[in-house]
N, C-alpha and C positions, 0 to 999 in steps of 0.2 A: 713279648718275650724281652727278657733283661738286654739292655744294650752295653756292650762291652767291645770296643774297637781295639784290636790288636795291630800294631804296625811296627816297622823297622825302628820307629824313635821311640816307642813305649805303649802305654795304654791309655785309653780315654773312654769315659762313659758317662751316664748320668747317675748322680749320687742317689744311693739307694735302690738303684734298678739297673745293677750291671756294675757300676763301681762300688764296691763294699768292702769292709774290713778284711773278709776273706781274700777278694781278689787283690787288694792292696798287699797284704802280707804274702801271698803267693809269688807275686812278681817281685816283691822286694828281697824276698829270700832268695829267688834264682839270681837276681841282680848281684847280690852280695857276693853270691858264690863265683859270679863271672868276674867280679873285681878283684876278688882275692882280700888279703890282709892289708888294712891300711885305712887312711880317711876318706870318707865320703861327704861332699859337700850338698847341702840341701837348702832350697830356697822355695817360695811360692809366690803367686801373683796376686794375693791379697783377696781373692774371692771368698765367700763366707765359709765353704767348705774345706778352706785349705788347712785351717788348724786341726780339724778331725783328721784329715788326711796325713798331716804331717806327724801327729801323734803315733799313729799306727805305724807309718813308715818308719820314723827314726827308732820306735821301739823294736821293731823287726831288725833293722840293720844293726843296732846294739847287741839283739840276741844272736846274730851272726858272728859277734865279735869286732865289728867295724866301728872305729871312733867317727861320730858324726859331727860335722861342723855346719851347725845351723846359722845361716846368713840373714834368716828372717824372710819379710816380704820383700821382694826385689825383681827386677826383670830377669827373663830368661838368660839373656845375654850377660847378666852379671854373674850368674851361676857358671856359665861358660868360662868366664874369664877368670873366676876365683879358683876353678878347679886347677887350672894351669899354674895359677899365682901361688897356690897353697900346696902345690906338688901332692894333690889328691890322687886317689886310684880311680875316682869316678864322682858323678854329681847327678842329682836329679832335681829338675824343675818341677814342682807342683803347679801346674797350670793347663788349662784347657784352651789356651791361646784366645782366639775369637768366639768361641762358643759361648752360649748364654749362661746365665747364673747357676742352673741346674746341673751344669758338666762340670767335670774336673778331670786331671789327666796326670801321669806320670810320665815326664819326658827324661829319657835315659842317655847319659853322656859317657863316653869313654875316659881313660886317664889322661887324654890330650885336650880335653874340654871341648870336645866336639860330639856331635850326635852319632850314636853307634851306627856301625856300617851294617849292611845285610848280614855279612859273615859274622860279625860279632854277634848280632841279634841271634842268630841261629846258635851260636855257643852258648848264649844265656838259656834260650827255650830248651835246649837239650839237657839243661841241668834241673829243670822245673820239678820234676817229680821227686829226685832225690834230695833236693833243696829243702823240701818242707819237711824232712824228718831228721835233719841235722842242725842242731844248735848248739851254742856254747855252755859251759858249766857256769855257776854263778860267780866264780872268780876269774873268768874269761870274758865276760861281758864287755862290749866296747862302751865308750863315754860319749856322751852328748854335750856339746860345748857351743855355746851362743858366741858368734863371731861378728862384733858391730862393725867391722872395718871394711865388710865387703862392698857396700855401695860407694863408699868413699873412695877405695882402691880404684874401682873401676871408673868412677868420674874423673880421678885425678889423671888417668892415663888418656882419657878422651881429651881434656884440657890440655894434654901436653903432647897431642899428636903433631908429628911432623906437617909442616904446611899450613897449620892453623895458627893464626895470630891473634890471640885473644885479646891483646892491648886494642889492636886496630877495630877488632869487632866491638869491643866496648865503647869505642869513640863514636861508632855508627849508630848506637842506642836504638837497635831493631825494637819495634813494637810488635810483640807476639801475642796472638789468642792460642792458648793451649788446652786441649781437650784431652784427659787421661781416662775418661770412661771409669773414674774412680777405682782403676786398678793399680798395678805396681809402679806405674809411671808417676803417680801422685807422690811417691816417695823419693823421687830423684829429679824428674824432668824440670819441675819449677826451679829447684836449686841449680841445675846444670845451666838453663837459661839466664837465671840471676848472675852467675859467674861469668857469662859472656855480656853481661851489662845490659841485657834485655829488659824492657819493660813488659811484664807479663801479665796479660788477662787470663785469669784462670776459669776454666770451666769444666765441671766435672773431676775436680781434682781433690775430692775429699777422700780421706783414707778409710772408707767403710766397707769397701769390697762389694757394694752393691751397684751392679751396672744400671743406669738410669734409662738405658736404651739399649737396642741390640748392639753388641760390642764390636762387631765386623764394622771396620771404619770405611765403608763404602757410601758414595753420596746419599743414598736413600736413607741411611741412618743418621745422617749428619746435618739434617734440616735446622735444628736449633744452633748448632756450631757455625753453619753458614750464615744463618741471619745474625747473630752476634758480630760476626766479621763485617758484615755490610752496614751494621748500626756503629762500628768503631773504625777509627782511624788506624788500621794496623798494617804492617809491612807483610805479614804472611801469617797463616794459619797452620798450627802443628797438630796433628791427631796420631794418637799410637792407640795399639790395641792393649787388652789388659796386661800381657806380659812383654809389651815394649820391644819386640823384635821387628815390627813391621812401622814404616814411617810413611804417614800420609800428609801430603802437603796441599794447602789451599792458597790461592792467590790473594793479593790485596782486595781483590773485588768479591772473594769467597767462592771463586769458581775452583773446581778441582784442577789441581797441578797435573792429575791423573798419576796413578802408582807406577805405570810404566816409565814415566819421565823421572821419578825418584832415583832409580838405579842409572838411568841414562844421564841425567846431569852429574852424578857422583862420579861416573866412569869418565866424563868429560873433564870435571875437574882434577881427578887424579892423574889423567893421562897428560894433562896440561903442565904436571910437575915432574913427572918421571914416565919414562917409557916401559913398556911391559904388556903382557897378554891379559885378556880379560876372559871371564867365564861367566856365563849365564845359563838358564835353562832352555831347554826346547821351545818353552811356551811364551818366553819374553820377547819384547819389542825387537825388530830390525834396526831401531834407531840406535841400538848400543854398537851394532856393527858399523853404521854409518860413522858415529863419532869415533870408534878405535880407529877405523879405517883411515880417516881424515887425519890422525895423529900418527899413522904409519904402524899402528899396532893390530895384532890378531885376536880374533874373538873365537872362543871355543864354546861349545854347547854340550851341555850334560842333561841325563834324564831329569824330570821335576823331582824336587825334594833336596833340602838344604844339604843333606849328607853327601848327596851325588854332585852338588856344586862344588862342595868343599875338597872332595876327593880329586877332582878333576882340576881344582884350582892348585892344589899340592902337587899334582903330577906335571902340570905345565909351568908353575913358579909364577901365576898369575900375581899381579899387583892390586887387582880390584876385581869384585865378582859380585854375584847376587841373584835376585829373582824380580820378576815384575810386579810382584805383589807388594813392593816397598821395602823389600829386604836387601840391605846394603851389607855386604861382607868385605871388610878391609883387614887383612891378614897381618899388618903391621901392629894391629891392638889385638886381634883373636879372630880365629876361623868360626865365625857365626853372623848371623843377621843381627844387626844392632841399630836400634833407633837413635841411641845416643851418639854413635859414630856417624850415622846419616845425617843427624842434625848438625853436628859440628862441620862437616863437610858443606852443607847446604847454606849455612852462614857465611862461611868463608867464600863460597863460589858466589852467593849474592853480592857480598861486599865488593869483590874483585869484578864481577859483572858490572856493577855501577847503576843499573836500572832496576826496575820493579820485578817483582815475582811473575807477574804476568808476561813481561817482556823476556825474562829469561826462559819462560815456557815456550814462547814464540820463537826463540832463537834455536830450539832443538828440532831435529828432523820430525816432520810431521805426519803422523800416522794414526789410523783409528784400529782398535782392536776390538773384536766380538767374541764373547766367551759363553757359548751354550753347551746344551746336551742333548741327546736324543735315546729315547728309550728302545732297547733291541730284543725286550722280551726274553724267551729262552734260548736265543741265537748266541753262539759262542763267540764272543769279542775278538778273540785272537785269530778266528778263521775270518771274520769279516774284515779285520785289518790286512789278514794276508791277501785276501782278494784284492783289496785297494792297493796294496804294495805291487801285486803283479799287474794291476791295471795302469800304474803310474810309473813303472819301472824304467820308462825312458826318461824321466825326469830327474833333477836333483832332489833326491830323498835320504832321510835319516830315519833308521828303524831302531834307534837305541831305547826309545821309549815310545811305542806306539808307532805312528808314522807321522813324519813332518815331511811336507814338500815346498821347496822353494820356487816360486816363479817370479818373473821379472816384476810384476805389478801386485804381487801378494804372496802371502805363505799361509799355510794351514798345518795345524797339529791336531792330530786325532788319537785319542788314547783312551784305554778302557778304564772303568772304575774298580776300584777293588771291593767296594761295598755296595755297589747298585748294579742292576742290570741297565746300564747306559754306555753310550760313547760320548767323551767330551771332545768339543770341538772348538779350537781357538783359531781365529782366522784374523789376518791383519793385512789392510791395504790403506791407500792413500785417503779415502773417504769412509765414513760409516756407511754409506749406501752400498758402496763397492764390497766391503767386509760383511755385510748382511747378505748380499746377493750371493757371494761365493759360499757363506755358510750354508744358504738354501740349496744350492747346487750340490754341495757334499752330502747334505741330509738326504736330498732325492736320490743320490746314488747309493746311499746305504740302505733307504728303503727298499730299493729294487733288489737288494742283496738279502733281504730279510725273508725267513719262511713264512 
């Protein structure tokens, strides 16, 4: 069966097997009607199929009467940033994020330069059928314009972030190994680090859009990266996914800094400069709450998903937020996960910390997190979670997104998948053994509930 995954943030599929010209035009047409008249910003993450998708996408948007601002190959956060910068009515990032070469996607943004909310997504889908029958006449078509300054605008604002002392970072002369998996990061991350005075050792920074390994920046996919760090005298390793919204760090020894620590250290740094609330999702490490509490600040938790984190950040006026996957959201620049922003914060934090990357890691609250899934067959995932809610009703629970239970020595988050007959289980404790044991305990309880 063809694969096309439709979610609140857009559509994603395998090129030629679900994601095809018809589906691209169908969703682009509905999106144009949702946005209404005005400019729409378009960028892509550099993968091979991006140009094909862009041609169909921009042609459809022009046929609907929208002017298209093509900012070329760039990070997804660069698209978010430029929607607001250029006063556009919307934006689309052509990127399947960390999915392999054969995948691509349309990530859909609203006029605030943020991912569409569930309500906005519903409004768009309601227009789906009629949208495909209404196009503009020859003299009412939109124009397609190439805008070369998109990357530079974004990078300049990152370099000018409050609390970031570029001159001081330059004097430190960090030696950095950078892995961009030949994606959009290749077009901006080497230049950004150079502007910070770093000596950059480039790996997989070719601008060819062909991923030389599985692109998700998890340790098992980074064996060559880790090997090169160990062979070179570097201060840290920086790895980004193809669309550069996630920042993954490695210590000077080639050890994973751990993605959950990316947001933890960013929160610690920002709160050392200003007081304010913090927002992370329900699956993110408790370490964030620890560093926020130490700074006298509150942490709020949203359902999983960037749009949900952003919505709660705006509601609470949070000064920093993000997700445990390496996504840092700093609203002073824009409301979106951004590896450029995360990189700037990391370099300044490491400079002020004064020690090694491994020592910065050790200075953070120490937890171990386990992320697993369990098959549930034909059982209703909502009913299973409801039974667990009842079982743990006397504990500290949160049911905004599945079930999260907080205990003194651990927490667990159980949530259903929208694409597979499984329940996802994230558990965190002081040691990996404890986290594994608790995961097994909850899986055993779920198995007892299965038909």
